[in-house]
N, C-alpha and C positions, 0 to 999 in steps of 0.2 A: 548598777549591779555589774561587776566586772570580774573577769577571770584573766590572770596574767601568768604565762609560763616562764618559770625561772630556771629550774634545773631538770636534768634527765630529758632534755629536748634534743632529739637526734643523738643522744648519748644514753648509756645504760645507767650510770650512777649519778649521785648528787640530786636525788629527787626533791623537788620543791615547786609548789604551785601557790599562787596568791589569789585570794578572793576579797572582794570589797562589796559590802552591802550597807547602804546608809552610811553611818559614821563608824562602822565596824571593819576592822582589818584582820584578816584570817590567813594563816598558812596551813597548807596540807603538806606535811612532811618538811623536814629541813635537814637534808642528808649530806654527807661528806662525799666528795668526788674521789674516784680511784682510777688508776690506769692512765691512758692517753687522753689528753684534752684537745678535741678537734675544734670546738667552738667556744667563744667567749660567752660566759653567763651574764645575763642582765642583773644589775643589783636589785635588791628588794625595793619596791616603789616607795616605801616609807621606812623611817628609822625603826630599829628593833623595839624601842620603848613604846612605839605606837601600835604594835601588834597586840590585839586583844586576846586572840585564841590561836592555838595550834591544834590541828587534828592529825594524829599520828597513825599511819596504817599498820606499821609493825616496827620491831626493835632493831632490825639490821642497821648497821652504821651508815650505809648509803641512803638511809631514810631518816635516821634519827641523830646522826653524828655531830651535827652543828647546833643542836639545841643548847649545849652549854655555852657556845659562842654567842647565841642569841641572848642568853641570860647575861653574859658578860657585857653585852652592849646595851643592856637596860630593860630587856623584856621581863615583865613581872605578871604576865597573864596566866591563863590556865592551858594545860596541855591535856587533851582528852585522848585516851587510848584504852584498849581492853585491859582487863585485869592482868592477864599473863604478860602483855606487852609492858605494863607498868613494872611488873616483877623483873622482867629481863632488862629493861632500861636501867633499873636501879643498880645493876652490876655492869652492864655494857658501857654506860656513859662514864662511870668511874674508871673502868679499864681504859677507855679511850683517853681520858684526861691523864691517866698515868703514863700512857705512851707519849702524849704531847709534852709532858713535863720531862720525861726521860730524853726525848729528842732535843729539847731546849738545853738541857744540861750537857749533852754530848756536843752540841754545836758550840756552846760557850767554852767548853774545854778545848775544842779544836781551834776556836778563834784565839784563845789565849796563847796557844803554842805558836800561832802565826802573827802575834802582836796586833791582832784585829781588835779594836776597842768597841766595836758594835756589840751591844747586848741583844741576844736573841730571847724574846719572851714567848712562852708557849702560846699556841692558838687559844687555849683556855686552860684553866687550872682545876684542881680537884674541888675547890670552893665553888667554881662555876658549875661543875657537874652536879654537885650536891644541891645548888640553887635550882637548876633545871629539874632535878628529880623531885624537889619539893613542889614544883608546879604541876606535876602529873596528877590527873584525875581519872581513876579507874571507872570504866563502864562495862556492863555486860553485853554479850551478843544479843541482837534481836530486840533491844529496847530503844524506842525512840526517845531521845533526850532533848528537851527544849532548853537551850543554853541561854538565849536572850530573845528579844522580839524578832530580831533579824535572822536568827540561826537555830536550826534544829538538826540533829544528826542521828544516824543509826549505824551500828557496826555489824557487818555480816562476815561470817567465817569464809576465807578464801583458801584455806588449806596450804599455805606456803610455809609458814613457820608457826610455832606455838604462839597463839594470840594474834596472828595476822588477820587483817580484815580489809574488805572493801568498805568504803564509807559512803553512805547515802547522806547527802547534804541538802537541806531545804533552806534556801535564802529568800528573804522577804524584804522588799523595798517599795515604799509608797503603795502598799496594798497588793503588789504583784509578787507571786512566789514562783521560783524556779527550782527544780530538783536536779542536782549534779551528782553523778556517781563517780567516785575515784576508785579504780580497781585495786590500787596498791600492787603488790606482786601476787599473781594468781598461781596457786600451787599445782604441782603435778598430781595425777590421780594414782591411787593404789600405793601410796607411801606407807611404810610399815607402822609409823607412829601417829601421824597427823591425819585427821579426817579429810575426805575429799571436799573440794570447794562447793559452796552453795551459790545459786544464781539469784538475780534480783529481777523483779517483775517489770519495772518501768523507770524511765528517767527522761528528762528533757535533754540532758547532755551527759556524755560519758567520756571519761579519760581512761583509756585502756593501755596497759603495758604491752610491750612487744619483744621482750628479751629473746625469746625463741620463736618469734613470729615467722622465721624463714626455714624452720626445720621440724622434723618429726622424730620423736623418741622411738626406741625399739618397740615393736608391737608386742602385745601380750604380756603376761606375767614373766618377768625376768628372774632367773635364779641368781641373784646377787650373792647369796651366801655360798653357792657352789663356785662361782667365779672367784670370789675372794679366797675361798679355801684353796683353790688351785694355785693362786698367786703366792699364798703363804707357804704352801708345801714346797713349791719349786724354789722359792727364795731361801727357805730354811735349809733345803738340801745342799745348797751352795755355801751355807754358813753365813748368810747375809741377813740384814734387817729389812723389814717392810716399813718404809717411812711414808706416812699419809698426811700430807698438808690438808687440814680440814677446818672448815668454819666451826668456831667454838660452839655456836648456837645453832642447832638444827642438824647439820650434817654429822658432827661428831656423835650425837645421840643415835642417828641412824646406823652408823658404822658399828657402834657398840651392839645395837640390836642384831645386826647380821652376824657378828662374831659370837653372840650368845646362841644364835641358831646353829652356827657351825659346831659349837661344843655340845649343844643339846641333841643334835642329830648325829653326833659321833663321826663327823666328816674327817676329823684329824685326830682320832684317838691315839694313833701311833706317836703323836707329838706331845701327848699328855696335856696337862694344863699349861700350855705354852704361854709365856708372859705377854701381856698387852699393857702398854703404858699410855695413859692419857696425860700428856704434859702440857697443861694449860689450866691455870687457876680459874680463868673465866669459864672454860668448858666444864670444869668440875662444879662450879656454882650454878651454871646454866642447867646441868643435869639435875640438880636439886630442884630448880624451878619447874622442870618438866614433871618431876615426880609429884610436885604440889598441885599441878593442873591436870592431872590424869583425867578426871571426869568431865572437864570442860572442853578438852581439845583432842583427846586420843581417839584413834581409830577403833573400830569394833575388834579388830585382830589383837591390838595391844590391850584393850580392856578385858578381853577374854583371858589373857595371861594373868592380869592383875587379879581377876576373880578366882583364878586357880592358885593364888598366892605366890606367883612368880614375878620377880622384878624384871621388866623387859630390858633393863639397861645394866644388869649386873651378872657376873659369872665368875667361876674360879679362874685365877690367874690375872685378874684385873688389878692394875696398880695405878694409883693416882699420885702424880708428882705435883706438889704444891710449891715448895720452896725452890730457890735457884740451885741450892746444893743438891736437892733430889733430882732436879733436871740434869745437872752436870753428870751425876753418877750413872745415868742411863747409858751414856756413850763410853763409859769406862768398864762396862760389863760386856764380855765377849759373847755371851749366849745370844743366839738369834731371837729376835723379838719383833713385835709390832709396835710402832711408835706413832701415836696420833697426836698431832700438835698444830696449833694455830700460829700464823693466820693462814686461811685457806688459799690465798693467792701469793703467799710467801713474801709479803711486803713488810712484815714486822713480826715481832714476837719470837718465841723460842724455836719455831720451825727452822729459822735461818741457821741456828746452831746445829740442829740435826742434819740439815743439808750439808753444812761444812764438814761434818764428820762422816757422812755416808755417800755423798754424790760421787766422790772419786773412787769408790769401791765397786768393782765390777760385779761382785756377788750380791749387791744390794738392789732393792727395787724401790723407786719413788713412785707411789701410786696416787694419782690425782683423782679426786672424787667430786669435783665441783667446777663451776664456771670460772675461767681464767680471763680477766679483762685484758684487752690489748694494752701493752705497756707495762704490765706487772712482771715481776720476776718469774712467777709461776707460768705465765704465758710464754715467756722466753724459753723456759726449760721444755715445756710441752711442744713448742715449735721447733725443737732440735738444736738449741744452743750447744756448742761444743765446750764452752767454758763460761763461767759467770764470775762476778766479783762479789765477795762477801767479806765484810769486816776488813776491807783494805787488801784482801788476798785474792788471787786468781785461783779458782777451783775448777779442775777439769771435770767434765760430766762423763763418767764412765759407767755409772749405775744404769740399770734398765729403767726406762721411763715408760709408765703405763697409765692408762685411764680406765676407770670403771665406767664404761659407757652406759648412758641412760640414767645414771643416778643424778637426779636433779630435783630441786625444790620448785622449779618453774614449770608451768604448763608449756607444752609445745604448741605448734600452730593449730593442731586439731583441738587441744584443750582450750586455748584462747578463743577459738571460734565457738566452741560449745558454751563457754561462759557468755560470750556476746549474744548468742542465739537464745539465751535465757530471758532476754527482754521481750516482753509481749507486745509492747508498743514500738514505734520506730522513733528513736531519739532524733532530735533536730540536727545534732552533730555528734560525731564520735571522733575525739582527738586521740591520736596514736602517739604515745610517749614511751620513755624508758626502753629504748632499743638502739642498737648501733645505727649509724648514719643512714645507710641504704635500707636497713631492715624496716625502719619506721615507714618509709615511703612505700616499700614493697607490700607490707602488711596492710597499710591503708588502702592501696590499690586493690589488693585481694578482697578485703571486706566490702569494698564498693562494687567491684566487678562481679564477684561471685554471690554476694549476699545482699546487695542493694543498700548498704548503709551509706549515709552521707559522711565522708571521712576527711580528715585533714591531719597532717603531721607537722605540728608547729615547731618553730625555732624559738630559742630563748628570747624573751622580750616581746613576743606576740601577745596582744591583748584582745579580748573578745567581750562584746556587750551582750550579756545574757538576757536582757529584756528585749532589745531591738533585734537580737539574733543576727549580729554582724560584727565584722572586725573593726576594732578601734585603731589598732596598729598591727600590721602584718610584716614581720621582719624576715629577712632572707638568711639570717645567721652570719655572724662575723667569724670567719674561719681563722684559726691561729696558724701562722706560718710554721711549718715544720712539725705540726701536730705534737707539741711538746707534752712531756709527762705532767700530770696534774700536780702542781705544787702551790702552796699558799705563801704569799709574801710574809716575811717575818713580822710578827706583831711587835709593837713597841708599847712602852708604858704610856707614851703620849696618845696612842690610839685608844687606850682605855680611858684616858682623860676626856678625849673627844666624845667617846661613847657615853660617859657620865654626863657631859653637857647636853647631849641629845636626850638622855633620859630626863634631865631636869626640865627641858622644854616640854616633854610629854606630860610630866607631872603638873606643870603650870597649866597646860591645856585642860587636863582632867579636872582642875579646880575652878574652871570657869563657872561663874554663877554662885560661888561660895559666899559666905558671909563676909562683908567688908572688913570686919575686925580681923578675921582669920587671914584674909588675903593680905592685909596690911602687915600683919606679923610675918607672914611668909616672905613678902617683899623685903622687909627689914633684914631677915635672916640671910637672904641671898645677897643683898647689898653689903652686909657685914662680911660675908665670905669673900666677896669680890674685893673689898677694901684690903683684906688681909693678903690676897694673892696678886693684886694688880701691880704690875712692874713697869 
């Protein structure tokens, strides 16, 4: 029985952990990396086609974004997630595939202009995303599901995102059972839409995230609506736009909630029904998913509005931009407005066009409302860049750059500690993951020194024996020289062929013990295919 750390080890993004029990191979999350890459990630210990199950904590791309790639490489197992996560993944994975295909098209056009004959193939396609979505299996909160003899799971609400969960995993091998709890991303408390996190009573092993394990959010109930109203009034008085780079799922809906409060409380009545644009098809679809899951995931505050017949996410003056033409028209209208657009870290999507049109204008405000990973365009702007490159142009940063401090979907150090103290027993080991390099070590030391937990911050490639309670392999982490931005090598058609071959081997393995007649037929089909292509 083995646990291996693959992604989000001494790094914040790219969450992925591997479990092995008996002959079953399991992944917990398979996320895309963003920002600066400090350490090399170990490869999956087995081919994608050999993975039996994936357990998904939530829909954010840094936890789910490589599931279509897993499918492209031969995975045909089941992906277990909460109902709301399944709903969100059905739109988010398709959106990610669209971005991958757009990037491939742009690179190929660029290569053609430079006489480069190399064809860039997208990391995965819409077909791969659809395939991964078909593998999703929805489960409810709080229900223990027996998946197979070796694996049972239960999902518990952790209040980070609609449908987000900590996953309790029971692994059984040779009559011995161990319980491992994966925190996923633990939510901040007193968010306007999402319920507060729930704690878990006991575990043998815990994997706890540490995104904000080194800091505390502002104390008490913060008047975000009041702060946002001040920023809007001040910017509009100058004739500028308030541009908000916002994560399409979660943060955009929170900002809409605050603007609805501003209008309901008459904080900006002198501005009338000032225009607010949500320029992200993904955000628009995600808002629909939020409305669908009101009774499963919403906070008491939001539910009270619903009972009064009020839509928490709608108000006069709200405009939804779906088509590219509607998006372009926003910047040809001189009326001051609020523009909410993805992506939240400014790495892709329509927000980059809005930055191009507004960053150079002194009268405008660029308002950041979420975490900006090191190495992203958003982080560069927040850190005071004087100019940036967008679409081959140099854009001067003259707009006012602001942050709505404290708005976060992640628990701070106190919240993470409160979640950990929910365990009534003392876990044998608490592994600290999903945090910046030094933060994982610091938070591990804090939990050990202040609260007596046995803690460890693993690097990618570290493996642990869950029965013997000891390390199989303890890696030091392979640091990447120059801390380069996280990029993935161009995929090729030959890579897909190799993946297909790996899947074939897995299918052959799955048929061991079958009827001789069927196996002989299978062998003949493979040999016939080989005869056709053998060169």
